[in-house]
Every structure is written in C-alpha cells, then in structure tokens.
C-alpha positions in Angstrom: 127.2 135.7 227.2 130.0 134.3 225.4 129.7 133.6 221.7 129.7 129.9 220.8 130.8 128.4 217.5 128.1 126.3 215.8 128.8 122.7 216.1 130.7 121.2 213.0 128.5 118.8 210.9 130.0 115.5 210.4 129.8 114.1 207.0 129.4 110.3 206.9 132.2 108.5 205.1 131.8 105.8 202.5 130.6 102.5 203.6 133.2 100.0 204.4 132.7 96.5 203.4 133.1 93.6 205.9 133.2 95.9 208.9 130.3 96.4 211.3 129.1 99.9 211.4 129.4 101.8 214.6 126.8 103.9 216.0 127.6 107.6 215.7 128.7 109.2 219.0 126.1 111.3 220.7 126.9 115.0 220.6 126.6 116.7 223.9 124.3 119.6 224.2 125.0 122.6 226.3 122.8 123.1 229.3 119.6 125.0 228.4 120.4 124.5 224.6 117.7 123.4 222.2 118.3 120.0 221.0 119.5 119.8 217.3 117.2 118.3 214.8 118.1 115.0 213.5 118.5 114.6 209.7 117.3 111.4 208.1 119.9 109.0 207.1 119.9 108.3 203.3 119.2 104.7 202.2 122.2 102.9 201.0 122.4 102.8 197.1 122.1 99.5 195.3 125.1 98.3 193.4 124.8 98.4 189.4 126.9 97.3 186.4 128.9 100.2 184.8 127.6 101.6 181.3 129.6 100.6 178.2 129.3 102.1 174.5 128.7 99.6 171.5 131.4 99.4 168.8 130.4 101.0 165.4 132.7 98.9 163.2 130.3 96.0 162.3 127.7 98.5 161.2 130.2 100.4 159.1 131.3 97.2 157.5 127.7 96.3 156.6 127.0 99.7 155.1 130.2 99.6 153.1 129.4 96.1 151.8 125.9 97.3 150.7 127.3 100.4 149.0 129.9 98.3 147.2 127.3 95.9 145.9 125.1 98.7 144.6 128.1 100.4 142.9 129.1 97.0 141.4 125.6 96.6 139.9 125.8 100.1 138.3 129.3 99.5 137.0 128.3 96.1 135.4 125.2 97.7 133.9 127.2 100.6 132.6 129.8 98.3 131.0 127.0 96.3 129.4 125.2 99.4 128.0 128.4 101.3 126.9 130.5 98.3 126.0 128.6 95.1 125.1 125.2 96.6 123.9 126.4 100.0 122.8 125.7 99.5 119.1 122.2 98.1 119.8 121.2 101.0 122.0 122.6 103.5 119.6 120.6 101.9 116.8 117.4 102.0 118.9 118.0 105.6 119.7 118.4 106.4 116.0 115.3 104.4 115.2 113.2 106.4 117.7 114.6 109.7 116.5 114.5 109.1 112.7 111.6 107.9 110.6 111.9 106.2 107.2 109.0 106.3 104.8 108.6 104.7 101.4 107.9 107.1 98.5 105.5 105.2 96.2 106.5 105.3 92.6 103.8 106.5 90.2 102.3 103.5 88.4 102.5 103.7 84.6 99.5 104.2 82.3 97.9 101.6 80.2 96.7 102.9 76.9 95.1 101.6 73.7 96.9 101.6 70.4 96.0 105.2 69.8 97.3 106.4 73.2 93.9 106.7 74.8 94.2 106.0 78.6 92.5 102.8 79.7 94.2 102.8 83.1 95.9 105.7 84.8 96.9 106.9 88.3 95.7 110.1 90.1 96.9 111.8 93.3 95.9 110.1 96.5 97.0 109.9 100.1 97.9 107.1 102.5 96.2 108.0 105.8 98.8 107.3 108.6 99.1 107.9 112.4 101.6 108.3 115.2 100.3 106.0 118.0 102.2 107.9 120.7 100.0 110.9 120.0 96.9 109.0 121.2 97.9 108.4 124.8 96.0 109.9 127.7 99.2 111.8 128.7 99.1 113.7 125.4 95.4 114.1 124.7 94.2 114.2 128.3 91.5 111.8 127.1 91.4 108.2 128.5 89.9 106.6 125.4 91.5 108.7 122.6 92.1 105.7 120.2 88.4 104.7 120.4 87.2 108.2 119.8 89.6 108.8 116.9 88.6 105.4 115.3 84.9 106.3 115.6 85.5 109.6 113.8 87.7 108.2 111.1 85.9 104.9 110.3 83.0 106.4 108.2 85.4 108.7 106.4 88.0 106.2 105.2 85.8 103.1 105.2 87.8 101.0 107.7 86.3 99.2 110.6 86.5 101.1 113.8 87.8 98.1 115.7 90.7 97.7 113.3 91.6 101.3 113.5 91.5 101.3 117.3 93.9 98.3 117.3 96.3 100.2 115.1 96.2 103.3 117.1 97.1 101.4 120.2 100.2 99.9 118.6 103.2 100.1 120.9 106.8 100.8 120.2 106.2 102.6 116.9 105.5 106.1 115.7 104.0 105.1 112.3 101.0 103.0 111.3 99.0 103.1 108.1 95.3 103.4 108.6 94.1 103.4 105.0 95.8 103.4 101.6 95.2 105.5 98.5 92.5 107.8 99.7 91.3 110.6 97.5 92.3 114.2 98.1 88.7 114.9 99.1 89.0 112.3 101.9 92.2 113.8 103.3 90.7 117.3 103.2 87.7 116.1 105.2 90.1 114.6 107.8 92.2 117.8 107.9 89.2 120.0 108.4 87.9 117.8 111.2 91.3 117.6 112.8 91.7 121.4 112.7 88.3 121.9 114.3 89.1 119.5 117.1 92.5 121.0 117.7 91.0 124.5 118.1 88.6 123.1 120.6 91.4 121.3 122.5 93.5 124.5 122.7 90.5 126.4 124.0 90.2 123.9 126.8 93.9 124.1 127.6 94.9 120.8 126.1 97.9 120.5 123.8 96.4 117.9 121.4 93.0 116.5 120.3 92.2 112.9 119.5 93.0 113.5 115.9 96.3 115.4 116.3 98.3 112.3 115.5 96.5 111.6 112.1 98.8 112.3 109.2 99.0 111.6 105.5 101.7 110.5 103.0 101.3 111.4 99.3 100.4 108.4 97.1 98.4 107.6 94.0 95.2 105.7 93.2 94.5 103.6 90.1 91.6 104.8 88.0 90.0 103.2 85.0 88.3 106.1 83.0 86.2 103.9 80.8 84.6 101.9 83.7 84.2 98.2 82.7 85.6 98.7 79.2 88.3 96.0 78.6 88.3 95.1 82.3 89.0 91.5 81.5 92.2 92.6 79.7 93.3 95.3 82.1 92.6 93.5 85.4 92.9 95.7 88.6 95.2 96.9 91.3 94.8 95.5 94.8 94.9 97.3 98.1 98.7 96.8 98.3 99.2 98.6 95.0 100.1 95.5 93.0 98.3 94.1 89.9 95.6 91.7 90.9 94.7 90.4 87.4 95.1 90.9 83.7 97.8 93.2 82.2 98.1 94.9 85.6 99.3 91.6 87.0 101.2 90.4 84.0 103.3 93.6 83.6 103.2 94.6 87.3 107.0 95.0 87.5 107.2 97.3 84.5 104.1 99.3 85.5 105.1 99.7 89.2 108.4 101.3 88.7 110.7 101.5 91.7 109.7 103.0 95.1 111.9 105.6 96.7 112.7 106.3 100.3 112.9 109.3 102.6 114.5 109.5 106.1 114.1 112.4 108.4 114.3 113.3 112.1 110.9 113.7 113.8 109.4 114.9 117.0 105.9 114.6 118.1 105.0 113.0 114.8 106.3 116.0 112.9 109.4 116.4 110.8 112.2 118.5 112.2 113.2 120.7 109.3 116.6 121.7 110.8 117.7 118.1 111.4 118.2 117.3 107.7 116.9 114.4 105.7 117.9 112.0 103.0 115.8 111.1 100.1 116.0 108.5 97.3 113.6 109.6 94.5 111.1 107.1 93.2 111.3 105.9 89.6 107.9 106.0 87.8 106.6 102.9 86.1 106.6 102.5 82.3 103.5 103.4 80.2 102.2 100.3 78.4 100.6 100.5 75.0 98.2 97.7 74.1 97.1 96.5 70.7 93.5 97.2 71.7 91.5 99.7 69.7 89.2 101.4 72.3 86.4 102.0 69.8 86.4 98.5 68.4 86.5 97.2 72.0 83.5 99.3 72.8 81.5 97.9 69.8 82.4 94.3 70.7 81.6 94.7 74.3 78.2 96.3 73.7 77.3 93.7 71.1 78.1 90.6 73.3 76.6 92.2 76.4 73.3 92.8 74.7 73.1 89.3 73.1 73.9 87.6 76.4 71.2 89.5 78.1 68.7 88.9 75.2 69.5 85.1 75.1 69.5 84.8 78.9 72.9 83.1 78.5 75.5 82.4 81.2 78.3 84.3 79.4 79.8 85.3 76.1 83.1 86.4 74.5 84.1 88.3 71.3 87.6 88.4 69.9 88.7 90.8 67.1 92.2 90.3 65.6 94.3 91.8 62.9 95.2 88.6 61.0 98.2 90.2 59.3 100.0 91.0 62.6 98.3 88.8 65.3 97.4 91.9 67.2 94.2 91.6 69.3 92.0 94.6 68.5 89.3 93.7 71.0 88.7 91.1 73.6 85.3 91.5 75.2 83.4 89.4 77.8 80.0 89.4 79.2 79.2 89.7 82.1 82.1 92.0 83.0 83.1 94.0 86.0 84.2 97.6 86.9 87.8 97.5 88.2 87.1 100.9 89.9 84.9 99.1 92.4 85.2 95.4 92.9 82.8 95.3 95.8 79.8 94.8 93.6 81.5 92.5 91.1 80.3 88.9 90.6 83.2 86.7 91.5 82.6 84.5 88.5 82.9 87.4 86.2 86.3 88.5 87.4 89.2 87.5 85.1 89.2 87.1 81.4 86.9 84.3 80.1 88.2 84.7 76.6 91.6 83.1 77.6 90.7 81.4 80.9 87.6 79.4 80.0 87.9 76.4 77.7 85.0 74.8 75.9 84.2 72.3 73.1 83.9 74.5 70.0 81.7 72.3 67.8 81.5 73.0 64.0 83.8 76.0 64.0 86.6 73.5 64.4 85.7 71.8 61.1 87.8 74.4 59.3 91.0 72.6 60.7 89.7 69.2 59.5 89.0 70.6 56.0 92.5 72.3 55.9 94.1 69.0 56.8 92.2 67.1 54.1 93.1 69.7 51.4 96.8 70.0 52.5 97.1 66.2 52.5 95.5 66.0 49.0 92.9 63.6 50.4 90.2 65.6 48.6 89.3 68.8 46.8 86.5 71.3 47.3 84.5 69.6 44.6 85.0 66.0 45.8 81.7 64.2 46.1 80.7 63.1 49.5 77.5 61.1 50.0 76.1 61.8 53.4 73.6 59.4 54.9 71.1 60.4 57.6 73.0 58.2 60.2 76.5 56.8 60.3 77.7 54.0 62.4 81.2 54.3 63.6 82.8 52.5 66.6 80.3 52.2 69.3 78.1 55.1 68.3 75.6 56.1 65.7 76.3 59.6 64.4 73.9 62.2 63.0 73.8 65.8 61.8 72.0 68.6 63.6 68.9 68.0 61.5 67.3 64.9 60.1 67.7 64.7 56.4 67.5 62.3 53.5 70.8 61.2 52.0 72.7 64.3 50.9 74.9 64.5 47.9 77.4 67.1 48.8 80.7 68.3 47.6 83.5 68.7 50.2 82.6 72.4 50.0 79.0 71.5 50.7 80.0 69.5 53.7 81.5 72.6 55.2 78.7 74.9 54.0 75.9 72.7 55.5 78.1 71.9 58.6 77.6 68.1 58.2 79.1 66.1 61.0 78.8 62.9 59.1 80.4 64.4 56.0 83.3 65.6 58.1 83.9 62.1 59.6 83.9 60.6 56.1 86.3 63.3 54.8 88.9 63.0 57.6 88.8 59.3 57.4 90.7 59.7 54.2 93.7 61.2 56.0 95.2 57.7 56.5 95.0 54.1 55.4 93.7 53.2 58.8 91.7 55.2 61.3 94.6 55.4 63.8 96.8 56.8 61.0 94.1 59.3 60.1 93.8 60.3 63.8 97.6 60.9 64.0 97.6 63.2 60.9 94.6 65.2 62.1 96.2 65.6 65.6 99.4 67.0 64.0 97.4 69.7 62.3 95.4 70.6 65.4 98.7 71.1 67.3 100.1 73.3 64.5 96.9 75.4 64.7 97.7 76.0 68.4 95.4 73.7 70.2 96.4 72.1 73.5 99.0 74.7 74.2 99.3 78.3 75.4 98.4 80.9 72.8 101.7 82.9 73.4 100.1 85.8 75.3 101.5 84.8 78.6 98.2 86.1 80.1 97.6 85.3 83.9 95.4 82.3 84.3 95.4 81.4 80.6 94.4 77.8 79.9 95.8 75.6 77.1 92.6 73.8 76.6 92.4 70.0 76.2 93.7 68.0 73.3 94.7 64.4 74.1 97.4 62.7 72.0 96.0 60.8 69.1 96.9 57.4 70.6 94.8 58.3 73.7 91.6 59.1 71.7 88.7 57.0 72.8 86.5 55.1 70.3 84.1 58.0 70.1 86.7 60.8 70.2 88.4 59.7 67.0 85.1 60.5 65.2 83.9 63.5 67.3 87.1 65.5 67.3 87.0 66.1 63.6 83.7 68.1 64.1 84.7 69.8 67.3 83.6 67.6 70.2 85.9 65.8 72.5 88.5 68.6 72.6 88.4 72.0 74.1 89.9 75.5 73.4 89.5 79.1 74.4 87.8 81.9 72.4 91.3 83.3 71.7 92.6 80.0 70.3 89.6 79.7 68.1 90.1 83.2 66.7 93.7 82.4 66.1 92.7 79.4 64.0 90.7 81.6 61.6 93.4 84.3 61.6 95.8 81.6 60.4 93.7 80.7 57.5 93.2 84.4 56.7 97.0 85.0 56.9 97.6 82.5 54.0 98.2 79.6 56.3 100.8 81.2 58.6 100.0 81.3 62.3 101.1 84.4 64.2 101.0 84.1 68.0 98.3 86.6 69.3 99.6 89.7 71.0 98.1 92.2 73.4 101.0 94.6 74.0 102.6 96.8 71.3 105.4 98.2 73.6 106.2 100.4 76.5 107.6 103.9 77.2 110.0 104.0 80.2 110.9 106.9 82.5 113.5 108.0 80.0 110.7 108.6 77.4 112.0 106.0 75.0 109.5 103.7 73.4 110.5 100.0 73.3 108.5 97.8 71.0 107.3 94.4 72.2 109.2 91.4 70.8 107.9 90.1 67.5 105.5 87.2 67.9 106.5 83.7 66.7 105.2 82.7 63.2 104.6 79.1 62.1 103.6 77.8 58.6 100.6 75.6 59.2 99.2 75.0 55.7 100.2 76.2 52.3 99.0 79.5 50.8 97.0 77.5 48.2 95.2 75.5 50.9 94.5 78.6 53.0 92.9 80.4 50.0 90.9 77.4 49.1 89.5 77.1 52.6 88.7 80.8 52.5 86.6 80.2 49.4 84.8 77.3 51.0 84.1 79.5 54.1 82.4 82.0 51.8 79.9 79.4 50.8 78.8 79.1 54.4 77.8 82.8 54.3 76.7 83.7 50.8 75.2 80.4 49.6 71.5 80.1 50.4 72.1 76.6 51.6 74.8 77.8 54.0 74.3 78.1 57.8 75.8 81.6 58.1 73.6 83.8 56.0 73.0 86.2 59.0 76.6 87.2 58.9 76.5 88.8 55.4 77.8 92.3 55.1 76.6 94.3 52.1 79.5 95.1 49.7 82.0 92.8 51.4 83.0 89.2 50.7 82.7 87.4 54.0 84.2 84.1 55.1 82.8 82.4 58.2 81.6 79.3 59.9 78.9 78.5 62.4 79.1 76.3 65.5 76.7 74.7 67.9 78.2 72.3 70.4 77.0 70.3 73.4 78.4 72.2 76.4 79.9 70.7 79.5 78.5 72.4 82.6 81.5 73.6 84.8 79.5 73.0 87.9 78.5 69.4 87.3 81.0 68.2 84.6 78.0 66.9 82.6 76.7 68.1 79.3 74.1 70.8 79.7 73.0 73.4 77.2 75.0 74.5 74.2 78.0 76.6 73.1 76.9 78.8 70.2 79.6 80.3 68.0 80.5 82.0 64.8 84.0 82.7 63.4 85.2 84.3 60.2 87.2 87.1 58.5 86.7 89.8 55.9 87.3 90.7 53.1 87.3 87.0 52.3 89.7 87.4 49.3 92.0 89.9 51.0 91.5 89.3 54.8 92.3 92.1 57.2 90.1 91.4 60.3 89.1 88.2 62.1 86.2 88.0 64.5 85.1 85.2 66.7 82.0 85.1 68.9 80.9 82.4 71.5 77.9 82.4 73.8 77.5 79.9 76.6 74.2 78.2 77.5 71.6 80.5 75.8 68.3 79.7 77.4 66.0 82.1 75.6 65.3 82.0 71.9 67.5 80.2 69.4 70.8 78.5 70.5 72.2 77.9 67.0 75.4 79.7 66.4 74.4 81.1 63.1 71.3 82.6 64.6 72.6 84.3 67.7 76.4 84.7 67.0 76.1 85.5 63.2 74.4 88.9 63.9 77.1 89.8 66.5 79.8 88.9 64.0 78.2 91.1 61.4 77.8 94.1 63.8 81.3 93.9 65.1 82.9 93.2 61.7 81.1 96.1 60.1 82.3 98.5 62.8 85.9 97.2 62.6 86.1 97.5 58.8 84.8 101.1 59.0 87.1 102.0 61.9 90.2 100.7 60.1 89.0 102.1 56.8 89.1 98.8 55.0 87.4 99.1 51.6 85.6 96.3 49.8 87.8 94.5 47.2 85.0 94.6 44.6 86.0 91.1 43.3 83.5 88.4 42.7 83.3 85.3 44.9 84.3 81.8 43.6 80.8 80.4 44.1 82.0 76.8 44.7 79.3 74.1 44.3 77.6 72.8 47.4 75.8 69.7 46.0 76.2 67.4 43.1 73.8 65.3 41.1 74.4 61.6 41.6 
C-alpha cells in the first residue's frame, strides 16, 4: 500500500459582496475510501457599527467649575472673617474667654449722733450660675435646669420657674440667681452641691445639676434696731439702692463706687495662670445723723402705745434741739421693719412726719399771737371780750365748748384756746380784713408754712397755704386758729422751735456729717437761719404758752413736768379723711418746749383720728409730750432753771 497524504482542508475566504457565491467543488474520494464528514457551515455574521469612546473633557470642565465655585465661597468667607469682620470676631472670642464681674462697694453705715449703728452692712453673697454647665452634654441629665431650680428655689426664695428660665439663658456664661444672700445660705448650697458632685463622680459623670452654681461676694443691709427710726432710715431695695428715707436721699454717698474684675475662665472657673485685672471698689461714706437713739426709742414707744390705746389711724412725735435745729427724734406709728418689708403695711411705709400734711388746729394759734404782738396790735394783758358765738362772713363761729361771754386777756385767749378770741385779735392786724389777712400770711410764710422744711427729705410735702388774696370768706377767719391750711408734724415742731430760739427760725436738720473712705469727717452745711419775730415777742409768747400748762384754766395741764417750767399748746382740729377728702374725725396735738425760760428741747405730738377714749389734744397728746420731754431733758442732762414763772393773767373783771 502506498501512503497517501491527507487531503488539504480548504478554508473559506471572506464573503465578497455583489458576487454570487459558487458552490464548493466536490472532492473526489479514492475508491474504497470512507467518505469524509461534512462540517457545518457557519452562519454569516450580522453587520454592526464600530465601538467609539466618549470624550472626558466636558466632565472635567464641570468638575473644575464646581471646585472653582466652592473655592471662591471659601475665599470670600475667609476675606470676610479675616478682613471685614476680623475685629468683631476677635471681640466675641475675647468675650467668651474673659468674664467681667462687678465688685460691689461696701455701703456706708448710718449712725446716730453718738456713733451707734442704725444701719450697717454685713457679708453676703450673690448666687450666680454658668448656664453652659446645665446642658445635657455636660450633666448627662436632660432636664438639669429644672432639677437645679427645684433644689435652689426653697433655699434662696426665688420662684423655680424664674430660676429655670435663667439657667436656660443662651449665649452667656453668667447669670445672677439671687442677690445678697447670707453666708448660711451659700454654705447650704455649697454642701448640697458637694454631695451631688460626689454622687455624679461615682456614677461616672463629670458634673451634677448644681456644678454650675457659683457665688460672688457681696453685702447685705441690716438694721440692728429693727423698726427703730425706720421712717428716717428708709430701706435698701433688691438692686442695692436706697428705696426711701436717708438711704434714698444720700444713696450716692452711701453707695460708694463699685469696682470691676476681669479674668479668663473655663468651665465657669477662673484660670489662675491667665492673669486678671481688677479695679478695687471704693466703700461708701458713713453718715452720722442728728438722731439720739435713746430719745428716738422713748418717742417711738410713747406714740406707738398711745395710737394703740386710742385706736387711732396714726401718730407722729418730733423732738428738736431748738438751739441748732437738729432733729433728735422723729417717730411714727404704725411703723415698719426695714429688715423685712414683706409683712409691712404699705400705708406705713415712708415717713408720715414729713410726708403727711394735716390741718393743725389750735397749735397754729401761736403764730397768730406772735404776729399780733410783733405788730403791736395788742399785749398779753389786752382785754378781749369773747361771746359764745361770733358771726363773720357767711359763718357763725364758736369755741370747742359752749360758754357764757368770757372776759379774757390776750394771754387768756391762748390759755383757753378760744377760736373766737383769736379771730378778734388777728382782726386788729390791719385796718381792713384783707389787710389783716395779708399781714398774717406774711408771718405764716416766715414761720415756714407752705414751703419745704429744708430737710430735702424724699417725698416731703410743703403743706398747703394759699396766698392771702385767695383766701375764701371762711378761710380768712379759720386760718388764724389753724383750719383751712395744712402742715406737717415737722413744720409744726419748727414753729415752736422758732419761738423757743428767741424768734429765729433754723431750718431743721437730720444729718450732722459724713466720714469718707479717707477717714475724714465732713460736717453738713450749716442750716439757713431767718429772723421771724423779735426776741421780745418770742419771750412774751413763751410766757403766754406757760399759762396753757401751769394755769388751772389752761388746756394743757397734763403736760406739766415737776421742777420744770413748761411752755405748750393744745390742738384739736377737724380732720380731712385722705380716702374721701371729707372731714372725718379729729387731729389731736400738743406742742411745746422746756425749760420755758431757757428753752433747750421742743416736742411736737399729733395723733390722727382717735376713735377710743378722748380725742382732745390736751388729753391724749399732753401725756405723750410729758413722757418724751422728761426723757429728753434727763438724757441731755438739762437742769431746771429754778426761776419763777411770770403768771400772766388769764381773765379780767369787766
């Protein structure tokens, strides 16, 4: 057999377009050979478009544009922060880092004339807080402000809702929760805070709900004698400023000048290594009053007891040194305790002795008599026939009691407090009634009526005194005996002090001087002095006032003081009710000085609307005058003169 080569496989060529395909030629097989297997012909492939890659350039442009815009925003913001608003942001950063606190100046003392403290200041604390320390992030407690407020409220006496609002304050690291708390209060808060902090640490928490409660040293006003002289002293309000009386009048001097401290802080605590700046506070001046604490105590006890006993609305007592115009006591009833105003009667706040004006009644007759004597219209022994009734203008006038026709001297008119006799006497001051009115008005003004007393006391009233040409038909006859005009207790006391001081009026004073931070005492300015009547007239009026007390026919016998010559005058006036503006009740009063022949002390007492027992001035105010005057004379060591009184006649035989 001969070897044969295998047949060569034909590979089909690529299809040709536009030409008909030819059938493949048949391959011959050798005889006896096995026919070759036929391979299937592959299906012709479909024609498709070639693949093409997208261009990246548009996408790169978009990304570049976006990045450019973002960078531009950052650049603009950076320029704004570092260029335009740089100083504002720097200041804000400093504000958040540094804390400035006010260092409260210690308020000056108020003392009596002997240096006894009437108002002073003691150590206290302002309870403060850092609101950022009450967040849930710090305390791990969702309602930390509410819990802290509930714990603090009963301790510092501030409503829990108010505290919660303060503790939630944003954008600050300092709020004041309560001012001027006692050291005991702060100690209670510190102990509670320490206990809660220990508990928080044991639970793995950094802070408790009270960790942010702090305190700044401060001071609290204290009045050691309670309600003694409260009307004079006034009080200090929650902001540390005077709210009335001397505290308000001299608030600037008493307050001093607050200091400042600035330090770096973190977490509500001072950073000791960061340094601090401090401007020390300048303490307030110590003010010395003219008041004598012991005499003030005697006056206040006496008027308080009589107001209670008489079931009266109120009462006042003034004690003055008539040689200097210094007020030794100024007491009111009812009073108040400036240490705690929560229980005070609002109507009792203030100082009624200088803020409440009333019609004085017969105590004003001393001015009418002084005018008559100074104008030489009469003498103490001039005869005055006093009928039971007197018709003048549109009214019929009468005295306090019905009586037959009295035959009195001018001295007797004052001793028996005759309204009719006073009208007749003052009618001699001019050729006509209008002329007489004008003369009397000029003297009333010189005695200080219708004008401020000179104290400059907060809320002081000048009273009411209409010009003479404005007096009504009735006023021109009622004003001479103390109705139809009004004055204060202090003004009334000043009138009698003027007579006691030989006719020279010295403006009343309450302040002797002050001692500043340098320790130097500066005396108060000398009060203004005015000659009202001559020395002769003043001494004559003083003798006439003695008859009121020591003559058995006088109305002031209850004011007698054994061993002393006493000059005084009673008063009982119809009272205008402040609530209705109508006459209701009476003003009862007594005024005088002693020793009558060498006066040293003047005392004035007034009680408003006594409703129990007698309402006559001689009966309820005479005993107060005696009690207070006796105490003052002994305290000041004023001896009796030992001289005999003039014993001027009260009546005459027709």
